[in-house]
C-alpha positions in Angstrom: 0.0 0.1 -0.1 1.0 3.6 -0.3 1.2 5.9 2.7 -2.1 7.6 3.4 -4.1 4.9 1.9 -6.4 2.3 3.4 -5.3 -1.2 4.0 -7.9 -4.0 4.2 -7.6 -7.6 5.7 -10.1 -10.2 5.9 -10.4 -13.0 8.2 -13.5 -15.3 8.4 -14.0 -18.3 10.3 -17.1 -20.4 11.0 -17.9 -22.9 13.6 -19.9 -23.8 16.6 -19.6 -22.0 18.9 -18.9 -19.1 16.7 -15.1 -18.5 16.7 -13.7 -15.2 18.4 -11.3 -13.4 16.0 -8.3 -11.4 17.2 -5.7 -9.7 15.5 -1.9 -9.2 16.2 0.9 -7.4 14.4 4.5 -9.2 14.6 3.3 -11.3 17.4 1.9 -8.3 19.5 -1.2 -6.4 20.2 0.1 -3.2 20.8 0.8 -1.6 17.4 0.6 1.9 16.0 -2.8 1.5 14.1 -4.5 0.3 17.3 -2.6 3.1 19.6 -3.6 5.8 17.1 -7.0 4.6 16.7 -6.6 4.0 12.7 -7.7 0.2 13.4 -11.2 -0.5 12.5 -12.7 -4.1 12.7 -15.9 -4.8 11.1 -17.0 -8.1 13.0 -19.9 -8.7 10.8 -18.1 -8.8 7.7 -14.9 -10.2 9.2 -13.0 -7.0 7.7 -9.9 -5.1 9.3 -9.1 -1.9 8.1 -6.1 0.3 8.7 -6.7 3.9 7.8 -3.8 6.6 6.9 -1.5 3.8 6.4 2.1 4.7 7.7 5.6 3.1 7.3 5.2 1.8 10.8 2.2 -0.2 10.0 4.6 -2.6 7.7 4.6 -6.1 9.1 2.9 -9.3 9.5 -0.6 -9.3 10.8 -1.9 -12.5 12.2 -5.6 -13.3 12.7 -6.6 -15.9 15.1 -10.1 -17.6 15.1 -10.6 -19.5 18.4 -13.6 -21.5 20.0 -13.8 -24.3 22.6 -13.0 -26.8 19.7 -9.5 -25.1 19.0 -8.1 -22.3 17.2 -6.6 -21.5 13.8 -4.0 -18.8 12.6 -3.5 -17.0 9.5 -0.7 -14.3 8.3 -0.8 -11.4 6.1 1.9 -9.4 5.1 1.5 -5.8 4.9 4.1 -3.7 2.7 4.2 0.2 2.7 
């Protein structure tokens, strides 16, 4: 992505009970887009947006879907 644009990541999972979705960046939950409130999660659409993308947003974003049956992890790399 170019700086200043919006990045869109999608993570969907189905199961019973319905899995909870959690996002991390480079293995942590404290990242610039979250701290600066540029991160927007649309739970009904399983979509995650980062607005006004900056260089420091670059990295590997992990999506974890977890319920009582177990968990699954998917990674996406954001390059700025």
